[in-house]
KEKE-3310 file (N, C-alpha, C; in steps of 0.2 Angstrom, whole numbers, plus 5000, padded with zeros to 4 digits):
npx = (5078:5070:5075:5069:5060:5064:5066:5065:5076:5078:5086:5082:5078:5069:5061:5048:5040:5042:5037:5024:5020:5022:5013:5001:5000:4996:5005:5010:5017:5029:5040:5056:5074:5088:5104:5122:5125:5114:5097:5083:5067:5054:5042:5027:5015:4997:4994:5005:5023:5037:5042:5048:5061:5066:5079:5088:5101:5109:5112:5113:5110:5109:5101:5100:5110:5102:5106:5108:5103:5093:5075:5061:5049:5034:5017:5001:4985:4969:4960:4965:4963:4956:4966:4976:4969:4968:4982:4985:4980:4990:4999:5006:5009:5006:5019:5014:4998:4987:4990:4988:5000:5010:4999:4990:4975:4970:4974:4979:4992:5002:5015:5023:5032:5042:5045:5059:5062:5062:5055:5038:5028:5011:4998:4983:4969:4968:4977:4988:4994:5012:5014:5019:5027:5025:5036:5050:5058:5052)
npy = (4959:4971:4980:4976:4980:4972:4970:4977:4978:4977:4977:4968:4967:4960:4948:4942:4952:4962:4955:4954:4967:4972:4963:4968:4979:4974:4966:4949:4934:4925:4916:4909:4911:4903:4907:4905:4914:4922:4925:4927:4934:4933:4944:4949:4960:4956:4947:4951:4951:4945:4958:4963:4961:4955:4955:4945:4946:4934:4933:4947:4961:4974:4989:4994:5006:5018:5028:5042:5042:5034:5036:5033:5019:5018:5015:5011:5012:5005:5012:5025:5031:5021:5011:5018:5020:5007:5003:5012:5006:4998:5007:5013:5027:5040:5051:5064:5071:5064:5072:5083:5082:5095:5103:5096:5090:5078:5067:5060:5058:5049:5047:5033:5023:5007:4993:4994:5007:5011:5022:5023:5028:5030:5030:5036:5028:5021:5017:5030:5043:5048:5062:5077:5092:5104:5102:5112:5112:5109)
npz = (4895:4905:4920:4936:4951:4966:4981:4997:5010:5028:5044:5058:5076:5084:5078:5078:5083:5073:5062:5066:5066:5053:5046:5051:5043:5032:5025:5020:5027:5019:5019:5024:5025:5029:5035:5040:5050:5051:5047:5035:5034:5023:5016:5008:4999:4997:4983:4976:4973:4984:4993:5004:5015:5030:5040:5051:5062:5070:5088:5089:5099:5101:5096:5079:5070:5062:5053:5043:5030:5026:5023:5021:5018:5007:5008:5001:5010:5013:5022:5031:5043:5051:5051:5059:5071:5075:5076:5086:5098:5101:5106:5095:5087:5075:5068:5067:5066:5052:5036:5021:5009:5003:5001:4993:4990:4986:4992:5008:5020:5033:5044:5052:5063:5063:5074:5075:5072:5059:5046:5040:5027:5026:5015:5012:5004:4988:4973:4966:4956:4958:4967:4959:4955:4942:4928:4927:4917:4906)
capx = (5073:5071:5076:5063:5061:5064:5063:5069:5079:5079:5088:5077:5080:5064:5058:5041:5037:5042:5033:5017:5019:5021:5007:4995:5000:4994:5010:5009:5023:5030:5045:5062:5080:5093:5111:5126:5125:5108:5091:5079:5060:5051:5035:5024:5008:4993:4994:5011:5029:5040:5045:5051:5065:5068:5085:5089:5107:5109:5116:5113:5105:5109:5098:5104:5110:5098:5110:5104:5102:5086:5070:5055:5045:5027:5011:4994:4981:4962:4957:4971:4960:4955:4973:4979:4965:4970:4989:4985:4978:4996:5004:5009:5006:5009:5023:5010:4991:4987:4990:4988:5006:5010:4992:4987:4969:4968:4976:4982:4997:5004:5021:5024:5039:5041:5048:5066:5063:5061:5049:5034:5023:5005:4995:4976:4966:4971:4983:4988:5001:5016:5013:5025:5026:5026:5043:5052:5062:5048)
capy = (4960:4977:4980:4976:4981:4966:4970:4982:4974:4980:4973:4969:4964:4955:4946:4941:4958:4965:4952:4956:4974:4972:4960:4973:4984:4971:4961:4942:4931:4921:4911:4911:4908:4902:4907:4903:4919:4926:4923:4932:4933:4937:4946:4953:4962:4952:4947:4954:4947:4946:4964:4965:4956:4956:4951:4944:4944:4930:4936:4954:4963:4981:4992:4996:5013:5019:5032:5048:5042:5031:5040:5029:5016:5020:5010:5014:5008:5007:5017:5027:5032:5015:5008:5022:5018:5000:5004:5016:5001:4995:5012:5015:5033:5044:5056:5070:5069:5064:5078:5083:5084:5100:5106:5092:5088:5072:5061:5061:5053:5049:5043:5029:5019:5000:4992:4996:5014:5013:5026:5021:5033:5027:5034:5035:5026:5016:5019:5037:5045:5051:5070:5081:5099:5105:5102:5119:5111:5109)
capz = (4900:4909:4927:4940:4958:4969:4988:5002:5016:5034:5049:5064:5082:5087:5071:5079:5084:5067:5058:5068:5064:5045:5045:5052:5038:5026:5022:5021:5028:5013:5020:5028:5022:5035:5034:5045:5056:5051:5042:5032:5033:5017:5016:5002:4999:4994:4975:4974:4975:4990:4992:5011:5018:5037:5041:5058:5063:5076:5093:5090:5105:5101:5091:5073:5069:5055:5049:5041:5023:5025:5025:5022:5012:5007:5007:5001:5014:5011:5027:5035:5050:5054:5053:5064:5077:5076:5079:5093:5103:5103:5107:5089:5085:5069:5070:5068:5063:5045:5032:5014:5008:4998:5000:4988:4993:4983:4997:5015:5022:5040:5045:5058:5064:5064:5080:5075:5070:5051:5045:5035:5025:5025:5010:5012:4998:4983:4969:4964:4953:4962:4966:4956:4953:4935:4926:4925:4911:4900)
cpx = (5074:5072:5069:5065:5060:5061:5067:5070:5080:5081:5084:5080:5076:5060:5050:5037:5037:5037:5025:5015:5018:5015:5001:4995:4998:4999:5008:5016:5023:5035:5051:5068:5085:5100:5115:5125:5118:5102:5087:5072:5058:5044:5033:5017:5003:4993:5000:5017:5031:5044:5048:5055:5067:5074:5087:5096:5108:5114:5116:5108:5105:5105:5102:5104:5107:5102:5105:5102:5095:5081:5064:5053:5038:5023:5005:4990:4974:4959:4962:4968:4959:4961:4976:4976:4967:4977:4989:4984:4985:5002:5008:5005:5009:5014:5019:5003:4992:4987:4990:4995:5006:5004:4988:4981:4967:4970:4979:4987:4998:5010:5021:5031:5038:5045:5056:5067:5063:5054:5045:5029:5017:5001:4987:4973:4970:4977:4982:4994:5005:5016:5020:5023:5028:5034:5045:5056:5058:5043)
cpy = (4966:4976:4980:4977:4974:4967:4976:4977:4978:4975:4974:4965:4959:4953:4945:4947:4962:4962:4954:4963:4975:4968:4964:4978:4981:4966:4954:4939:4926:4915:4914:4907:4908:4903:4905:4907:4923:4922:4928:4929:4937:4938:4950:4955:4957:4953:4949:4949:4948:4953:4967:4960:4958:4952:4951:4942:4940:4933:4943:4956:4971:4984:4994:5004:5014:5024:5038:5048:5039:5036:5036:5024:5019:5015:5013:5009:5010:5012:5019:5028:5026:5011:5012:5021:5011:5000:5007:5011:4998:5000:5015:5022:5036:5049:5063:5067:5068:5071:5077:5086:5089:5103:5102:5089:5081:5066:5064:5056:5054:5045:5039:5026:5012:4999:4994:5003:5016:5016:5022:5026:5029:5032:5032:5033:5022:5019:5027:5038:5049:5059:5073:5088:5099:5105:5109:5118:5111:5104)
cpz = (4904:4916:4930:4947:4961:4977:4992:5008:5022:5039:5055:5070:5084:5081:5072:5080:5077:5062:5059:5065:5057:5043:5046:5047:5031:5023:5024:5022:5022:5014:5023:5024:5027:5032:5040:5051:5056:5047:5040:5032:5027:5017:5009:5003:4995:4986:4972:4976:4982:4990:4999:5013:5025:5038:5049:5059:5070:5081:5094:5095:5105:5095:5085:5073:5062:5051:5047:5033:5022:5027:5026:5016:5013:5005:5006:5006:5013:5016:5032:5042:5054:5056:5059:5071:5079:5079:5085:5099:5106:5105:5101:5087:5079:5072:5071:5064:5055:5041:5025:5012:5002:4997:4995:4992:4991:4987:5003:5016:5030:5040:5052:5058:5066:5071:5080:5073:5063:5050:5039:5033:5023:5021:5010:5005:4994:4979:4967:4961:4958:4961:4963:4954:4945:4933:4924:4919:4905:4899)
residu = (UNK:UNK:UNK:UNK:UNK:UNK:UNK:UNK:UNK:UNK:UNK:UNK:UNK:UNK:UNK:UNK:UNK:UNK:UNK:UNK:UNK:UNK:UNK:UNK:UNK:UNK:UNK:UNK:UNK:UNK:UNK:UNK:UNK:UNK:UNK:UNK:UNK:UNK:UNK:UNK:UNK:UNK:UNK:UNK:UNK:UNK:UNK:UNK:UNK:UNK:UNK:UNK:UNK:UNK:UNK:UNK:UNK:UNK:UNK:UNK:UNK:UNK:UNK:UNK:UNK:UNK:UNK:UNK:UNK:UNK:UNK:UNK:UNK:UNK:UNK:UNK:UNK:UNK:UNK:UNK:UNK:UNK:UNK:UNK:UNK:UNK:UNK:UNK:UNK:UNK:UNK:UNK:UNK:UNK:UNK:UNK:UNK:UNK:UNK:UNK:UNK:UNK:UNK:UNK:UNK:UNK:UNK:UNK:UNK:UNK:UNK:UNK:UNK:UNK:UNK:UNK:UNK:UNK:UNK:UNK:UNK:UNK:UNK:UNK:UNK:UNK:UNK:UNK:UNK:UNK:UNK:UNK:UNK:UNK:UNK:UNK:UNK:UNK)
# end
């Protein structure tokens, strides 16, 4: 059997707020797994597997240090402008207005942050190939 992507895990302080945030992006709540000092909330996109794990460490009250290695996860959304307008009603704004990365006109993106500061790239429209420059190696 070949390897398969399973999920991304992020640690969150306010599970209800984080769950609401990700549900607005289209994720569905799938379940919970309790541990002695923490629990996980599992979410997935419609028709797909559980791909997002929100970990809640019991008793934690300080924000997590996101470090400088994490950058973002990316999601396609059916209507970027409508989603950004909806998020704006709750004070969630993109880092900068939507733009065409690398001057590629076939799609637009914007970056937002979840309640814990994790960045999320929102890609306007449906599926698309990952943009790549021509391979100089050949």
